C-alpha positions as CSV (number, residue, x, y, z in Angstrom):
1,M,8.9,13.6,2.7
2,K,12.6,14.0,3.0
3,A,15.6,12.7,1.0
4,G,16.5,9.3,2.5
5,M,13.4,8.1,3.9
6,I,12.0,4.6,3.1
7,K,8.8,4.4,0.8
8,V,6.8,1.2,0.8
9,S,4.2,1.1,-2.1
10,V,1.8,-1.6,-2.3
11,M,0.0,-1.4,-5.6
12,Y,-3.1,-3.8,-6.8
13,P,-3.0,-4.1,-10.7
14,S,-6.4,-3.4,-12.5
15,G,-7.9,-6.1,-14.9
16,D,-10.7,-8.3,-15.8
17,G,-12.2,-10.5,-13.3
18,K,-10.1,-8.5,-10.5
19,K,-12.2,-7.3,-7.6
20,F,-11.5,-4.8,-4.7
21,N,-13.7,-4.0,-1.8
22,M,-12.8,-0.2,-1.1
23,D,-15.2,0.0,2.0
24,Y,-13.6,-3.0,3.8
25,Y,-10.0,-1.8,2.5
26,L,-10.6,2.0,4.1
27,Q,-12.6,0.7,7.2
28,K,-10.9,-2.4,8.4
29,H,-7.7,-3.1,6.5
30,V,-6.0,0.2,6.7
31,P,-6.7,0.9,10.2
32,M,-5.4,-2.5,11.0
33,V,-2.1,-1.9,9.3
34,V,-1.6,1.8,11.0
35,G,-2.4,0.2,14.4
36,L,0.2,-2.6,13.9
37,L,3.0,-0.3,12.4
38,G,2.3,2.2,14.8
39,D,4.6,5.2,15.1
40,S,7.3,3.9,12.7
41,V,5.0,5.4,10.0
42,K,5.9,8.8,9.4
43,G,3.4,9.3,6.5
44,A,1.0,7.9,4.3
45,A,-1.1,8.1,0.9
46,I,-3.7,6.0,-0.7
47,E,-4.7,6.5,-4.3
48,K,-7.3,5.3,-6.2
49,G,-6.3,5.0,-10.0
50,L,-8.8,6.9,-12.6
51,G,-6.8,6.3,-15.8
52,S,-3.5,6.3,-17.8
53,A,-1.8,8.7,-20.0
54,A,-4.2,8.5,-22.8
55,P,-7.9,10.0,-22.2
56,G,-10.5,7.6,-21.4
57,S,-7.9,4.7,-20.7
58,T,-8.0,2.4,-17.9
59,A,-5.8,3.0,-14.8
60,P,-3.0,0.3,-14.6
61,F,-3.5,0.1,-10.8
62,E,-6.9,-0.3,-8.8
63,I,-5.3,1.3,-5.6
64,C,-1.7,2.4,-4.8
65,A,-0.7,2.7,-1.1
66,H,2.4,4.5,0.1
67,L,3.8,4.3,3.5
68,Y,6.9,6.4,4.7
69,F,9.6,5.2,7.1
70,E,12.7,7.1,8.6
71,T,14.8,3.9,8.0
72,M,14.8,0.5,6.4
73,G,15.3,-0.8,9.9
74,D,12.4,1.2,11.1
75,Y,10.1,-0.5,8.1
76,Q,11.6,-4.0,8.9
77,N,10.9,-4.0,12.5
78,S,7.6,-2.8,12.2
79,F,6.3,-4.9,9.2
80,G,8.2,-8.3,10.1
81,P,6.4,-9.1,12.9
82,N,3.1,-8.2,11.6
83,A,3.5,-9.4,8.2
84,E,1.7,-12.5,8.6
85,K,-1.5,-10.9,9.8
86,I,-1.4,-8.1,7.2
87,M,-1.0,-10.3,4.2
88,G,-3.3,-12.7,5.4
89,D,-6.1,-10.0,5.3
90,I,-5.8,-9.3,1.8
91,P,-8.2,-12.0,0.6
92,N,-11.0,-10.2,2.9
93,F,-11.1,-7.3,0.4
94,T,-9.3,-8.4,-2.8
95,N,-8.4,-11.4,-5.4
96,I,-5.4,-9.2,-6.6
97,E,-1.9,-10.2,-5.7
98,P,-0.3,-6.9,-4.7
99,V,3.2,-5.4,-6.3
100,V,5.2,-4.3,-3.5
101,Q,8.2,-1.9,-4.1
102,V,10.3,-0.5,-1.3
103,S,12.2,2.6,-2.3
104,E,14.5,5.6,-1.0
105,V,13.3,9.0,-1.3
106,V,16.1,10.7,-3.2
107,V,14.3,14.3,-3.4
């Protein structure tokens, strides 16, 4: 990705009693989001947490999803009208409240 792009990170924290249905997420939720946001998404990555800095430790996040957009306007104009549908689907695959961060790529 290039400097100036907008990166939206959606992270699902790990913890006791937290559930995450990876099959639903990858087969239903992700395709729905990609379909709704369309060409405004310029790149994406989905990462599954394996651990932390210490060997054998638990990962702080179950999943980290990253979406890249050319501009803040592209993100806002694509996500805004679809926010209710996207956020409304979360209970179908997890009981985890996601942490969302919007960043600007600097390097």
